[in-house]
N, C-alpha and C positions, 0 to 999 in steps of 0.2 A: 568132596566135603572137606572143609578146612577144620583144623583142630578145635577151634572155639565155636564153630557153627553147630547149633543143636539139631539141625534138620536130620531126620531119619528117612526122608522121602516117602512119607505117608500122605501128607497134604489133604486130609479130610477134616472138615471144620464142624464143631459143635454149633448148632443153630441158635442155642440159647446164649452161650458165652462168646462165641466167635473165636474160640481157641482151637488151634490145630490139635487133633487127637494124637499126633505123633510127637510134636515138640512143645506144644503148649503156647506158641506165639499166635498173635492175631495177624491178619494179612498186612496191616500197616507196619507192624513190628518186623515182619519178614522182609518187606520192601525196604525198610530203613536200616536193616541190620548192619550193613557195611558202613553206614554214616554215623552210627552210634559211637559215643565216646567210650573208651575202655571202662570207665566207671559205670556207665549206663548198661553196657553189655554184661558186666559182672553182676550188677544188681538184677538184671533180667534173668540171667542164667541161674541165679539162686532161687528165683520165683517160679521158674518153669516146672520143676518136679512137683510142686504143690498143685499147680494148675492141671497137669496131666493126671495126677492122682484124683483130683476132684472131678474132672470130667469123666474119668473111667469108673468112679465109685459113687456117683450122685444118685444112687437109688434105682437106676435102671438095671434090669437083669442082664442085658446084653450091651456092652459098651458101644456097639455099632448101631444101636436103636436110636430113634429120634431123628430130628431134622439135622442135616449137615450138608455141607457143600463138598463135592468130590473133586474140586479143581482149584488150582491156583492160577489166576490169570497170567498169561505170558507178559513179560515186560515188553515195552515198546522197543522196536528195533533202533529207534533214534537215540543217540547218546544224550544224557541229561548233564547239565552243567551246574 
């Protein structure tokens, strides 16, 4: 894990918001992370703690309850340009 990458290797997604229960990012944000400008990364890093807190405290007694996806699709083996 790189210093500025928020991933904590949980990769479970809330079905309602699409946010990862570990880092708070959506799948498209995770895929595009390395391509984001420093400004956009910083803005997203500031937003993520609020998302994680909201997903974990949205009124459900158990943060693992509800619909979620337990996987992150593997990136294709072919390089993208």
